[in-house]
N, C-alpha and C positions, 0 to 999 in steps of 0.2 A: 560527546556527540558522535554518532555513527555516520560515516561518510557513505557516499553512493557505492563506492567500490566494495566496501565491507558488506553492505546490504545485498548487493547483487551476488556476491560470493555465497552468502548465507542462503539465498534463494536457489542458487545452483546446487548447493549441498542438499537442500530439501528435495529438489528434483531428483537427485541421485538416490537419496534415502527412500523415496516413495516410487522410484522407478518410472519417472515421467519419460515419455518419448520426446524426441527432439522438437516436434511441433508444439507440444504442451509447454516445454521449457521456454521456447521462443515466445509463445503467447504470454506466459506469466511474466517474463522479464519485460516484454513490450508494454504490457499493461501497467506494471509497476513504474516504469520510466515515465509513461504518459501521465500517470497519477501524480508523480513527483513534479513534473513540469506544470501540471494544472494547479497544484498547491502553491508552487513558486509564483505563478502568474497571479493568482488571487492575492497573495501577500504583497506583490508589487502594486496591485490596485488599491491597497490599503484595506483589504477585507479580512485581515488576520483574525480579528475578534469574531466576526460572523463565521469564519471557517472553523474556529475553535468551538463555538457554540453548536454548530451543526455536527461537528465531529463527536462532541460529547453526547448529544441527543442520539446519534446513530449508534454509538457504543452502548448506551443504555437500552435502546430498542433491541439491539442484537443480543444482549445478555438476557433480556426478557424472553425473546423468542427461543433462545437456546434452552432455557430452564422451564419452559411451559410443559 
C-alpha cells in the first residue's frame, strides 16, 4: 500500500516533469489531501461500499468519455 508521503512525492515529481508553477503545485497537493480526507471521512461513516461503487462508475464514465 502506498502511503501519503510517497503519493505526495510522486505528485511533486509530476509537477516538476510537467513544469507546474508553484501555485499549480500547491493547488494540486491541496486538492489531493482534501480528497484523501474526504474518502477517509466517508469510510469512517461506514460508506465504503457506496464509495467504491461510485468510484467504479466514475472510472467507467471517464474511460467512455476518453475514448469517444
